[in-house]
N, C-alpha and C positions, 0 to 999 in steps of 0.2 A: 376463570383466572388460572386454575390448575392446568388447563389445556395450553394457555399462553406460556406458562412456565415450562411445560414439557416441550413446547415448540422452540422456545428460546434455548433450552438445553440441547435439543436436536441440532439447532442452528450452530451452537457453540461446538458441539462434537464434530459436525460436518466440516466446519471451517478449519478446525484443528487438523482434521484428516487431510483436507486439501492443501493446507500449509505444509503438513508433513510430506505430502506427495511432491510438492515443489522443492522441498529440501532434499528428499531422499534421492531424487534423480541426480542431484549434484554429487551424491555419494556413489550412486550406481555408475555414473560416467567415469569416475576415478577407478572403481573396481574393475570395470570391463573395457575401459579404453585407456585414457592417460590423463595426466595433469594438463597437458596441452589442450586436449578436448574439453577438460573442465574449464580452462581459461576461455575457450571459444564459447562455451555454454554460458559462463558468467557474463561475458561481453554481450551476448545475445539477450540474456535476461535483463541486464542492467540498461542497455540501450533501448530496448523495446519498452521498458518500464517508463522511461522519460516520455516516449510518445504515447504511451498508455494514458498519460495525463491529459492529452488532447482528446483521446477517446472518451474518457470519463468527464472531462470538462468541469471538474470540481462540483458536479451537480448532485451527488448522492446526499451530502449533508444538507444542501439547499433543498433538495426534494423532500427528504423525510422531516425537515423542520418547517415545511410549508403547511402549517396547520390551518391557515386561512383559505387554502385552495386557490392561491394566486394563479397557478398554472394547472392545466389538466393532465391526466395520465397520458392522453394521446400526444400532447406536446412534449412531455418528458421523454417518452419512448421514441417518438419521431426524431427529436433532436439528437438522440443517441446514435441512431443509424447514420445521420448526417456527419456527426463528429468522428465516427469510426472510419468512414470513407476518407475524410480529410486527413485523419491521423495516419492511416496506412500509406497513403500517397506520399505524405511528407517524410515518413520514416524510410520508405523505399528509396527516396531521393537522397536524403541526408546520410544514410548508411554508407554511401560510397566514399564519404570523406574519410580518408586515412585508413580504410579497411580493404582487405583483399576481397576478391569476388566470393570466395567461399564464406568469409565472415559476413559479407553483405547478405548472402542467401540464408545463412543461419539466423541473422537478425530478422529478416523478412518473415521467415517461417515462424519464429517465436512471436512476432508481432501479430500473427493470426490468432495465437492463443490469447494475446492481450485483447484482441477484438472480441473474442468469445467471452472473456471475463467482463468486458464493458457491457455487452448485451445482457449478461446475467445480472450485472450490477444494477442496471436501471429497472429490470423486472423485479429484482429483489427489493428495491426501494418501494415499488408499488405493493409488494407482498407485506413489507414491514408496516405500511400504513394501516393494514387490516389485521395485523398481528398473525400473519401466516408465515411464521418463522420456520415452520416445518417444510414448506416448499423450498425455502432457501437452504436449509440444512441438507435436504435430500439431494439437491443439485450439487452442493459442495462434496457430498459423500460420493456421488456417482462420478463426478469429474476427478476427484482425488484418486479413486480406484482405477479409472480408465487411463489416467495420466501415468501412473506407475506401471501398470500392465503393458500399455502400448510402448512406453519408453524402454522398459526392460527387455521385452521380447525383440524389439527392433534393433536395439544397440548390440544385443548378443548375436542375433542371426545376421543382420546386415552389416554390422560393424562400421556404420557411417552416421555421424552425428546429424548431418543435414537431412538425410532421408528419414531418420528417426524423428526429428522435430516436425517434419511435414506430416508424418503419420499421426503424431500426437496432436498436432493442430487440427487436423480433420476430425479426430475423435472429439475434441473439446467443442468445436463449432457445432457438431451434430447434436451434442447434449444441450448446448445453449439455445439452439433453434427449435429442436423437436421436443424438449422438455420445458425449459424455463419460459421461453416465449409462448409456446402453445398453451401451457397450463395457465399462466398468469393472464394472458390476453383473453382467454375464455372467461376466467373468473371476473376480471375487471372490465370486460367488454371493450378492450383497447383496439382502436383503429388509428395507427400512427399517422401523425401529420408531419411530413418531412420538412416542409418549409412554408413559412407564413410570417406575417408581421409579428405575431405572438412568439414564434420561435426565435426571431431576431431579438425580441425583448428579453426572453428567457436567457439566451446565450450571452447577451450583453450584461445581464445581471450577474452572470457567473464568471465573467472575464477576470476580475481580480482573483477569484479562487483558482482558476485554471493557471493563471500566471504564477501564483504562489506555488501550486502543486508542481508545475513544470520546473521552476527554479529549484525546488527542494529535491526533486528526483535527479535533476542535472547535477546538483551539488554532490550527491553521492557518486554519480557517474564520473565527475571530474577527479575525485580522489582516487578512484580505481583506475582511470585512464592514465593518470600521472604515475601511479604505482607501476602499471604495465610498461610505460615508457622508460622509467628509471631502472626497473628490476626485472622486466621480462614477463612473458605470458605465463610461464610455469609458476613464477612466484605469485602472480595474480590468481592462478588456479588454486594454489595452496591457501592463500588468504581467503578466497571465496569459499573454499571447502570448509574452513574453520568457522567462517561467518554464518554459513547456511543453517546450522542447528539453532543459532540464537534468534533467527527470524520468528520462530514460534512465539517468542516472548512478545514481540511487537504485535503480532496478530491476536494473541490472547488478550492483550490489554485493550486493543481496539474492539474486539468482539464483546468484551465484558462491559464496555462503556457505551457502545453504539445504541443498544436497545433503550438506554435512558434518554437519548437525545430528543425524541419526539415529545416525551413528557416534560423535559426541561424547557423545550421550546414553547409548549402550551402554558407552563407556569409563567414564563417570561412574557408571553403575549397577553396573559391575564393580569399582568403587573403585580404578581405575588413575589416581590423582589426578595423578601426575607427568606422565603422558601427556596427561591432560586439559589441564593448565596449558600444556604445549608447544603444543597445538592452539589454545588460547585466545590465546597470545602471537603465534602466526602470524596470527591474525585481526587483532590489533592492528596488526601489521606491514602486512597487506594494506590496512587503512584508511589508514595513513600514506602508503603508496605510492600509493593511489588519490587521496588529496588532492593529492599533488605532481603526478601525471600529469594529472589533470583541470584543475588550475590552469594548468599550462603550456599544455595544449591549448586551454583557454578563452581565455587571453590572446592566443594566436597566431591562432586561428580564429574567435573570438567575433564580432568586428565584421563580418567577411566573411560569416559564416554568417547572422547576423540580417538583413543587407542582402539576401542571396540569398533568404531565406524571405519577408520581409515588405516589402521595398522600402527605398529610401534614407531615407524619412522616419522609420523606426523608430530610426535612429541618433541622433535627437534624445533618445532615452531609453536610450542605450547605458550610461549611468552606473548603470542598474539591474542590469546583467547579472552582474557579478562578485559583488556581495552575494547575488544569488539563487543563484549557483553554490555559494557558501559555505554558505548556508542548506540547500541540497539535500544537500550532503555531511554536514552536521551531522545532518540527518534520517535519512540512510542509516545513519550510525553508531548512532543510537538504535535503529532497527529491528533491526539485526543484534545488538547487545548485549542488547536486550530478549528476543530469541528464545533466547539462551543462558541468561538469567536464568529464563525459563520452563522450559527443559530442566532447570535446577537446582531447579525447583519452589520458587523464592523469590518467588512471586507477590505476597505481602503487601508485600515491600519494593519490588517493581515499582510497585505502586499508591501507596505512600507517597511515593516520589520523584516520580511523575507528578502527584499532587495538588499538591505543593509547586511543581512546574514550572508547572502550569496557573495557580495563584494568582499566581505571578510574572508570567506573561504578561498576565493580566487587569489587574494593577496598573499595568503599564508600557506597554501597547500604545498607548494614546492619546498618552502622552508621547513615545514613540519616533516615532510617525507625525507628530506635530506638529513635533518638533524636526528629524527627518531627512527629512521629506517622504515620497514613495513608498517610499524605501529603508527607512523605518521598519518596514515589514512584514517585510523580510528581517532587519534587525538584531535585532529582538525575538526572532525564531526562532533566530538564530545564538546569542544569549546564552543563551536558555532550554535549547535542545537540547544545546549544548556542555556546560553544567553538568550536565544530566541524563545525558549519555553518560559523563561522568567518574564520576558517582554509580553508574551501572550497572556500569562496569568495576570499581569498588571493591567492590561487592557480590559480583561473580563471584570476585574474588581472595580476599576474606575468607571466603566460603562454602567454597571448595575448600581453602584453607589450614587452616581450622578442622577440616574433616573429615579432612584428611591428618594433622594433629597428633593427632586423636582415634584414628585408625587405628594410628599408631605407639605411642600410649599403651596401647591394648588389646593390641597384640602384645608 
């Protein structure tokens, strides 16, 4: 048990380092290039994130909550190679819509990094099943360091964002294939099955989750694209730069809760509903506590931190910071609660709620950005994600209480 705790701690540390690396490059690009380059980088990161959803195919939560072994490791890994190929092709085609050639190439380059992340993700799912969080943590640590080093050296020497992203992508793919895949495949004796009737069944089971994930990522992209259209690439770069430090909150929340998911799934599978509800309510408490702690910390350190990272002139836009923090916390709540809904296999309700949430965002995004200015991008997400998080919590409660009542009736 002590080894498992140490491995989880290493996983948490490595994940935070990798997240820090993803954030710090948005600071480095401002320091050594320009806000315009920061805007291009933000567009590449956000756009590729939407297609990363196709790579991941909503499978990680399904994979680690598969306590009955419905699908094999070979099928999970093989399906991931298939989805990565499909996602990259679609991204390369769709990126041409409304973007310059340079923007398209930047998006395609960053999409290679998303492919590397997707390969790591499925291997990490297999590692998590056997409590090898140390492998996951080391991977995050290596990729975090190599991301910062390759990006910094390239942007300073070559002074070209596109070439920098290509170099960074090659480095990340190398780690994904020669560390994550090689180590985990050897331990788990994995021989990927790229396509079969079982793969089709697995992917079909995950369709509602991937649709949900795609719509959620696209919802964030819509807000930023509308911001760019209305206020320009430079303003998008400023907004994205302020938003970058807050992403660590979302990652920390996810990392803290994800290790609990297999155990919660097992408790649910064994019909220990009272125990499941206790665990669920502890997660609610964690989210409330996180909200309070992060808000206090942000109010105390936010202004100083932004000035330290970007210089004094960024304080002209400090008014954007707290709404971005609230938006990030709302997003973290949705990611965590949605993973529990997947574990409950209530994926149809997951997508019903997400479709309604997405429509709400589309209907009001222009109004919010026009009325609230740059803060509109945050306020629209706060409204939509808060409503959606409440919906997900309600689904969790109703599902478990209904099954508990049925169990009592049968006994």
